[in-house]
Structure formats: C-alpha cells, structure tokens
VOVEX-912534 format. One record per residue: x, y negated, z of N, C-alpha, C, CB in turn; residue in three letters. Coordinates in steps of 0.02 Angstrom, whole numbers, plus 50000, padded with zeros to 5 digits. Glycine has a CB too. Layout:
<nodes>
n_east:n_north:n_up:ca_east:ca_north:ca_up:c_east:c_north:c_up:cb_east:cb_north:cb_up:residu
X:Y:Z:X:Y:Z:X:Y:Z:X:Y:Z:Ala
...
</nodes>
This chain:
<nodes>
n_east:n_north:n_up:ca_east:ca_north:ca_up:c_east:c_north:c_up:cb_east:cb_north:cb_up:residu
50073:49739:51372:50061:49777:51311:50053:49731:51251:49999:49820:51318:Met
50023:49673:51262:50009:49629:51205:50074:49607:51170:49970:49568:51227:Ser
50129:49604:51206:50192:49586:51175:50223:49644:51137:50241:49560:51227:Asp
50202:49705:51152:50230:49764:51120:50196:49782:51055:50226:49822:51167:Asp
50133:49763:51047:50091:49783:50990:50050:49723:50970:50045:49846:51007:Phe
50068:49690:50915:50041:49624:50899:50006:49626:50832:50096:49571:50899:Val
49944:49601:50830:49910:49594:50766:49943:49538:50727:49833:49580:50776:Glu
49969:49554:50668:50006:49503:50628:49965:49478:50569:50071:49533:50603:Val
49916:49517:50545:49872:49493:50492:49801:49517:50509:49895:49520:50421:Ile
49758:49470:50525:49690:49485:50547:49647:49514:50490:49657:49423:50576:Ala
49595:49549:50510:49551:49582:50462:49521:49533:50411:49494:49617:50498:Gln
49497:49476:50433:49467:49428:50386:49520:49398:50339:49432:49372:50424:Asp
49581:49391:50363:49635:49366:50320:49652:49417:50267:49697:49349:50362:Thr
49654:49481:50286:49667:49535:50238:49612:49535:50185:49671:49604:50273:Val
49549:49532:50207:49493:49535:50160:49495:49477:50110:49426:49534:50198:Ala
49509:49417:50135:49514:49359:50090:49570:49368:50039:49526:49294:50131:Arg
49627:49392:50062:49684:49399:50017:49672:49453:49965:49748:49415:50056:Arg
49639:49508:49984:49623:49561:49936:49578:49532:49881:49587:49621:49971:Val
49528:49492:49899:49484:49461:49849:49524:49414:49804:49427:49423:49884:Ala
49571:49377:49832:49612:49332:49791:49656:49371:49743:49656:49288:49836:Glu
49685:49426:49767:49726:49468:49723:49684:49495:49665:49758:49527:49762:Leu
49624:49517:49680:49579:49543:49628:49564:49488:49577:49513:49569:49658:Ala
49554:49427:49600:49543:49371:49553:49603:49361:49507:49529:49305:49592:Asp
49664:49365:49534:49724:49359:49493:49728:49415:49442:49787:49359:49538:Glu
49714:49476:49463:49717:49534:49418:49664:49527:49364:49706:49599:49458:Ile
49604:49508:49383:49550:49499:49333:49567:49445:49283:49484:49482:49369:Asn
49599:49392:49305:49618:49338:49259:49670:49362:49208:49646:49278:49298:Ala
49715:49407:49230:49767:49433:49186:49742:49489:49141:49825:49458:49227:Asp
49685:49519:49159:49657:49575:49120:49582:49562:49109:49667:49643:49158:His
49565:49513:49067:49495:49496:49058:49453:49552:49027:49489:49434:49015:Pro
49484:49598:48992:49446:49654:48963:49428:49706:49016:49485:49687:48906:Asp
49460:49704:49074:49444:49748:49129:49463:49820:49120:49372:49746:49141:Gly
49496:49837:49066:49513:49906:49052:49580:49924:49084:49516:49920:48976:Glu
49579:49935:49148:49638:49952:49186:49633:50023:49213:49649:49903:49243:Leu
49689:50059:49211:49694:50121:49249:49726:50100:49315:49735:50177:49211:Met
49689:50107:49369:49712:50085:49435:49736:50148:49472:49655:50048:49475:Val
49801:50151:49486:49831:50210:49517:49854:50194:49587:49890:50237:49474:Ile
49822:50226:49636:49842:50218:49705:49892:50270:49725:49781:50221:49751:Gly
49943:50248:49762:49994:50294:49787:49971:50318:49856:50065:50260:49790:Ile
49957:50383:49860:49929:50411:49922:49984:50422:49974:49894:50478:49907:Leu
49964:50420:50036:49899:50409:50065:49888:50335:50083:49889:50452:50126:Lys
49943:50299:50088:49941:50232:50115:49899:50182:50078:50008:50207:50119:Gly
49891:50190:50013:49855:50139:49974:49780:50147:49975:49878:50141:49903:Ser
49754:50200:50004:49684:50218:49998:49636:50161:50019:49669:50279:50039:Leu
49646:50133:50078:49601:50081:50103:49608:50018:50060:49617:50064:50176:Ile
49669:49998:50046:49682:49939:50004:49651:49948:49935:49757:49925:49998:Phe
49661:50007:49906:49634:50019:49839:49558:50016:49838:49658:50087:49813:Met
49526:50046:49888:49453:50045:49891:49428:49973:49895:49428:50086:49952:Lys
49459:49933:49938:49437:49864:49945:49452:49824:49882:49473:49831:50005:Asp
49507:49837:49849:49524:49803:49787:49475:49821:49731:49596:49821:49765:Leu
49458:49885:49726:49411:49908:49674:49343:49876:49681:49405:49984:49676:Leu
49324:49858:49743:49260:49823:49753:49257:49758:49715:49249:49810:49828:Asp
49315:49729:49697:49318:49665:49663:49340:49670:49590:49364:49619:49700:His
49354:49730:49566:49376:49739:49496:49317:49764:49454:49435:49790:49493:Leu
49321:49756:49388:49266:49778:49345:49253:49853:49352:49282:49762:49272:Pro
49190:49872:49339:49170:49942:49345:49206:49988:49297:49096:49948:49335:Leu
49231:49961:49241:49265:50005:49193:49339:50015:49210:49259:49977:49123:Asp
49361:49990:49268:49428:50008:49293:49427:50082:49311:49449:49963:49354:Ser
49478:50118:49290:49481:50190:49301:49525:50206:49361:49506:50227:49238:Thr
49496:50228:49418:49538:50244:49476:49571:50313:49469:49497:50241:49540:Pro
49634:50316:49487:49673:50378:49487:49718:50377:49549:49715:50387:49421:Gln
49746:50435:49565:49791:50439:49622:49854:50476:49604:49757:50472:49682:Phe
49907:50458:49640:49972:50490:49632:49999:50501:49702:50021:50445:49588:Leu
50024:50561:49715:50054:50576:49780:50125:50600:49768:50012:50630:49819:Ala
50169:50579:49812:50240:50594:49806:50267:50623:49870:50278:50530:49787:Leu
50321:50660:49864:50358:50684:49921:50431:50664:49910:50351:50761:49931:Thr
50461:50637:49961:50531:50619:49958:50571:50676:49988:50546:50551:49996:Arg
50626:50694:49955:50668:50748:49981:50741:50733:49966:50647:50815:49950:Phe
50784:50768:50004:50856:50760:49994:50882:50697:50026:50873:50760:49920:Gly
50947:50697:50039:50978:50640:50073:50981:50578:50028:51048:50658:50095:Ser
50976:50589:49962:50978:50531:49916:50908:50503:49903:51011:50551:49851:Glu
50857:50530:49937:50789:50502:49932:50754:50517:49866:50792:50429:49941:Gly
50770:50573:49835:50737:50590:49772:50662:50601:49784:50769:50652:49740:Arg
50623:50590:49731:50550:50592:49737:50523:50647:49692:50519:50524:49718:Val
50475:50685:49720:50440:50736:49682:50366:50720:49681:50454:50807:49712:Ser
50333:50729:49624:50261:50716:49618:50223:50777:49643:50242:50699:49544:Val
50179:50767:49692:50138:50822:49718:50066:50818:49693:50139:50822:49794:Thr
50045:50759:49670:49979:50751:49638:49989:50699:49583:49924:50728:49690:Leu
49972:50718:49522:49981:50674:49464:49914:50650:49439:50020:50711:49408:Asp
49914:50596:49401:49853:50571:49371:49826:50624:49323:49865:50504:49333:Val
49760:50626:49315:49731:50679:49273:49703:50653:49207:49676:50714:49311:Asp
49725:50593:49187:49706:50566:49122:49769:50543:49086:49656:50507:49130:Glu
49769:50546:49019:49827:50523:48982:49839:50448:48993:49818:50537:48907:Pro
49903:50429:48992:49922:50359:49002:49936:50324:48936:49982:50355:49047:Leu
49933:50361:48881:49951:50333:48815:49916:50267:48802:49934:50383:48760:Asp
49957:50216:48793:49932:50150:48774:49882:50120:48824:49899:50154:48706:Asn
49889:50137:48887:49845:50110:48940:49882:50058:48981:49819:50167:48987:Arg
49844:50008:49004:49871:49960:49052:49860:49990:49122:49837:49890:49045:Asp
49914:49995:49160:49913:50027:49225:49926:49976:49280:49964:50085:49228:Val
49886:49981:49333:49897:49941:49393:49914:49989:49449:49835:49897:49410:Leu
49975:49987:49475:49995:50027:49533:49974:49992:49596:50071:50041:49532:Leu
49945:50029:49643:49922:50000:49706:49962:50032:49763:49845:50011:49716:Val
49997:49991:49800:50036:50014:49858:50018:49972:49918:50112:50011:49843:Leu
50020:50002:49976:50008:49964:50037:50069:49922:50054:49990:50011:50095:Glu
50130:49947:50038:50191:49910:50055:50247:49928:50007:50212:49925:50128:Ile
50288:49879:49990:50349:49891:49952:50407:49871:49997:50350:49850:49884:Val
50455:49916:50003:50512:49906:50048:50575:49901:50006:50517:49965:50099:Asp
50614:49954:50000:50677:49951:49962:50665:49945:49887:50718:50014:49976:Thr
50608:49968:49864:50592:49967:49793:50611:50030:49756:50626:49909:49761:Gly
50647:50075:49788:50670:50136:49754:50612:50179:49730:50715:50176:49800:Leu
50564:50193:49773:50507:50234:49754:50467:50200:49699:50463:50249:49815:Thr
50456:50135:49707:50417:50098:49657:50452:50101:49589:50407:50025:49679:Leu
50517:50091:49587:50553:50094:49524:50547:50162:49491:50627:50077:49535:Leu
50552:50215:49531:50544:50283:49505:50475:50293:49475:50556:50335:49561:Thr
50424:50270:49510:50355:50278:49485:50345:50239:49421:50304:50256:49539:Ile
50367:50177:49420:50358:50135:49360:50392:50167:49300:50386:50064:49372:Arg
50454:50190:49309:50490:50223:49254:50454:50285:49230:50561:50241:49276:Asn
50427:50324:49277:50390:50385:49259:50328:50368:49218:50371:50423:49323:Met
50290:50318:49239:50229:50301:49203:50243:50271:49134:50187:50251:49244:Leu
50296:50231:49130:50316:50205:49064:50337:50261:49018:50373:50153:49072:Glu
50373:50311:49045:50394:50368:49004:50334:50409:48980:50442:50413:49044:Ala
50279:50406:49017:50218:50443:48997:50176:50403:48947:50177:50459:49059:Lys
50200:50345:48926:50166:50309:48872:50123:50251:48893:50126:50355:48835:Gly
50125:50231:48957:50084:50173:48977:50106:50111:48938:50091:50160:49054:Ala
50057:50073:48914:50071:50011:48877:50104:49960:48923:50006:49982:48846:Arg
50076:49954:48984:50105:49908:49033:50095:49938:49102:50073:49837:49028:Ser
50140:49921:49147:50134:49943:49217:50146:49881:49260:50185:50000:49234:Val
50096:49865:49301:50103:49810:49349:50089:49838:49418:50054:49751:49332:Arg
50114:49802:49467:50109:49825:49536:50073:49773:49579:50178:49841:49565:Thr
50027:49797:49620:49997:49756:49672:50014:49790:49738:49919:49747:49662:Val
50042:49751:49784:50059:49777:49851:50029:49729:49902:50137:49783:49860:Ala
49997:49758:49951:49970:49715:50004:50027:49681:50041:49926:49756:50053:Leu
50079:49720:50056:50135:49694:50096:50200:49703:50057:50139:49730:50164:Leu
50244:49654:50062:50308:49657:50027:50363:49639:50076:50308:49609:49966:Asp
50408:49687:50087:50468:49675:50128:50525:49657:50082:50486:49738:50172:Lys
50518:49602:50045:50567:49582:49994:50639:49579:50019:50547:49515:49966:Ala
50652:49556:50080:50722:49554:50103:50755:49623:50107:50725:49521:50171:Pro
50716:49676:50109:50745:49744:50113:50755:49775:50044:50699:49789:50155:Arg
50737:49740:49992:50741:49767:49924:50814:49781:49906:50710:49718:49873:Arg
50827:49842:49880:50895:49859:49858:50898:49870:49783:50919:49922:49895:Ile
50840:49872:49750:50839:49874:49677:50792:49819:49653:50815:49945:49651:Val
50806:49795:49593:50765:49742:49564:50705:49774:49530:50807:49699:49514:Asp
50648:49768:49561:50587:49797:49533:50531:49745:49542:50568:49865:49568:Val
50492:49733:49490:50441:49681:49495:50381:49703:49538:50417:49661:49426:Pro
50356:49656:49576:50292:49662:49611:50251:49602:49588:50300:49665:49692:Val
50209:49614:49538:50174:49559:49505:50122:49526:49550:50140:49584:49443:Glu
50091:49565:49594:50040:49539:49639:50057:49561:49709:49968:49563:49618:Tyr
50067:49513:49754:50084:49531:49823:50037:49494:49870:50158:49515:49840:Arg
50014:49531:49920:49969:49500:49968:50006:49456:50017:49931:49553:50005:Gly
50054:49486:50052:50091:49450:50104:50163:49473:50104:50058:49463:50174:Phe
50209:49425:50112:50278:49444:50126:50285:49452:50201:50329:49389:50098:Glu
50318:49506:50220:50324:49522:50291:50397:49533:50309:50282:49585:50309:Val
50410:49531:50374:50478:49541:50399:50494:49615:50405:50488:49506:50465:Gly
50541:49629:50449:50567:49697:50456:50535:49735:50513:50642:49695:50465:Asp
50481:49709:50541:50447:49744:50596:50418:49810:50571:50392:49700:50627:Glu
50408:49857:50617:50373:49919:50601:50298:49903:50602:50392:49977:50651:Tyr
50266:49911:50545:50196:49890:50537:50150:49950:50535:50188:49849:50474:Leu
50089:49940:50562:50037:49991:50564:49971:49959:50545:50034:50024:50634:Leu
49925:50002:50522:49858:49979:50506:49849:49967:50432:49842:49917:50544:Gly
49787:49965:50410:49768:49953:50340:49808:49997:50292:49778:49879:50323:Tyr
49812:50061:50310:49846:50109:50267:49914:50132:50294:49856:50081:50200:Gly
49945:50092:50336:50010:50109:50364:49999:50150:50427:50052:50046:50379:Leu
50035:50206:50432:50023:50250:50488:50088:50270:50523:49985:50312:50466:Asp
50079:50303:50579:50132:50338:50614:50103:50405:50634:50159:50297:50677:Trp
50127:50458:50604:50103:50526:50617:50027:50530:50609:50123:50548:50687:Lys
50000:50495:50560:49929:50497:50546:49886:50450:50587:49904:50566:50556:Gly
49916:50417:50636:49879:50371:50678:49883:50300:50651:49905:50373:50750:Leu
49833:50261:50665:49830:50189:50652:49813:50171:50579:49896:50158:50670:Phe
49812:50218:50534:49801:50204:50463:49736:50166:50450:49802:50268:50422:Arg
49683:50182:50487:49617:50152:50474:49604:50087:50511:49565:50201:50492:Asn
49653:50060:50546:49643:49993:50573:49632:49945:50515:49704:49971:50617:Leu
49586:49900:50522:49568:49855:50467:49611:49792:50465:49495:49835:50472:Arg
49659:49787:50510:49707:49732:50509:49777:49762:50513:49694:49681:50568:Ser
49828:49720:50510:49897:49744:50511:49929:49724:50577:49938:49715:50451:Val
49962:49773:50608:49992:49764:50673:50067:49777:50669:49960:49811:50725:Trp
50105:49745:50713:50178:49756:50717:50194:49787:50785:50217:49689:50708:Ala
50236:49838:50782:50263:49868:50843:50326:49827:50861:50280:49945:50834:Val
50323:49792:50917:50378:49749:50937:50425:49782:50987:50350:49684:50967:Met
50403:49838:51015:50444:49875:51064:50445:49948:51043:50415:49867:51137:Asn
50489:49963:50995:50491:50031:50968:50509:50084:51020:50541:50034:50911:Met
50557:50073:51066:50571:50124:51116:50509:50142:51157:50627:50101:51163:Pro
50471:50091:51178:50410:50105:51217:50358:50141:51173:50380:50040:51245:Arg
50353:50120:51110:50306:50151:51064:50321:50226:51057:50309:50117:50995:Phe
50385:50243:51049:50404:50313:51041:50395:50353:51106:50476:50318:51018:Leu
50405:50320:51163:50397:50354:51228:50324:50360:51249:50435:50316:51282:Asp
50283:50310:51231:50214:50308:51255:50166:50292:51198:50206:50256:51311:Glu
50163:50333:51145:50119:50316:51089:50046:50310:51108:50127:50367:51034:Pro
50024:50348:51158:49953:50345:51177:49933:50277:51204:49938:50399:51228:Asn
49980:50242:51235:49966:50174:51259:49948:50129:51200:50026:50145:51298:Thr
49984:50138:51144:49970:50097:51085:49905:50119:51052:50028:50103:51035:Phe
49891:50184:51054:49826:50208:51028:49770:50177:51068:49823:50286:51030:Val
49777:50177:51135:49725:50148:51177:49716:50073:51162:49743:50157:51251:Asp
49771:50038:51150:49766:49967:51134:49731:49957:51067:49837:49935:51131:Ala
49744:50000:51019:49711:49995:50953:49637:50008:50960:49743:50044:50903:Ala
49618:50059:50999:49547:50073:51009:49512:50014:51043:49538:50137:51052:Tyr
49548:49981:51088:49518:49925:51124:49499:49867:51078:49566:49900:51178:Ala
49527:49865:51018:49511:49811:50971:49442:49821:50940:49563:49807:50916:Thr
49414:49882:50946:49350:49896:50916:49355:49913:50842:49304:49838:50924:Gly
49415:49918:50816:49425:49935:50746:49426:50011:50739:49491:49904:50719:Gln
49409:50036:50680:49412:50108:50668:49484:50132:50676:49386:50125:50599:Pro
49491:50193:50701:49556:50225:50706:49545:50299:50693:49590:50213:50775:Leu
49582:50326:50646:49573:50396:50627:49637:50433:50639:49550:50403:50553:Arg
49632:50493:50665:49690:50536:50671:49686:50589:50618:49696:50566:50742:Thr
49744:50614:50597:49746:50667:50546:49766:50732:50577:49794:50648:50489:Glu
</nodes>
C-alpha cells in the first residue's frame, strides 16, 4: 500500500511554507489592506492557515465556481459580498493546473474594479499550464500525480489531511478507495467525509 499512496509534502513542511508565503505577501503589502478571496472548497484549509499569519485588517471573502460544458466554461455560484473597487485582492487557491479557471477569475475581478489581483497557490502544476497566467506566490511546484490532502479531495474524502499525498496507483485507488481511506486514517491525521 505504501507504494500506492505516498505522502509527498509533510505537515510540518506545509506549515513552514505557508508561514514563508505569508511573510512574502506581508512584505509586498505593508499596509495590510488586502481582500483575501479563497476559491471554495479546496482553498479553505490553506486560506485559514495563511490568514493566521496575515494582518487582522485583511478582509476574508469566498468565491465558488461551477465548471460546465465541454469547453470548461465557469459559472459563479457564490460571489464576494463586498465591492472590489480600488481594492488589492489576493486570490487563494490550493492548486493551479492548466490556469484556465485562474485566468477567468482574475479577469472577472479586474473587471469588477480591483486595483490589483495577485495569486497565492499552495501547489503549482506549472508543466500543465495551457494559458499564461501569473502565480505571484507559490508554495510548491508539483508533478502530474493525482494529489490529495490539505484541501484536495476525491468525492469529498481526504480534503482535511494536513499533508499532501500522491496516488501512485490510480486503477487500485478507483477499485479500492476504502483501502486508501484506511491508510489515511492510519496516519492519525484528520479526515472528513462530505
């Protein structure tokens, strides 16, 4: 089993990197007046941990999206509830892959009047990028493995693991997901089902 489901970024490594990212963000925004927008549901854990290191006057908001159609169009299902006019915005994502969704979100927020839009992503699959979109703050560059934990889920499972895991045997994972759930529980880390 250990070869099928591998911890790729340990909890303490994630925690250290989140604190470092917050230091970078704070250095770039010394006034601390940021609207911090988490993209639900995946960014929730990362955003909470990041906010622990940002100034208290950072304004947390959330945005939820649904992808539909064969061309991957995006619809907003939950929008921010404060005006963006002349605000500095920090987008928080657990992972950036092709960049299509991120580009759509950035364009939308800029059209709503944001003064600046920057992105912090815990994980960046830069080799999979198909559009040129900036990720100003990135925690870790990762490969093409299927990743779980720290906000990344499969059917609602594994999202609350405090470290990042890679599924190395996808056929077995799809055939025997409970084996992987059991392995995750054995780590002693939180695991929540939806």
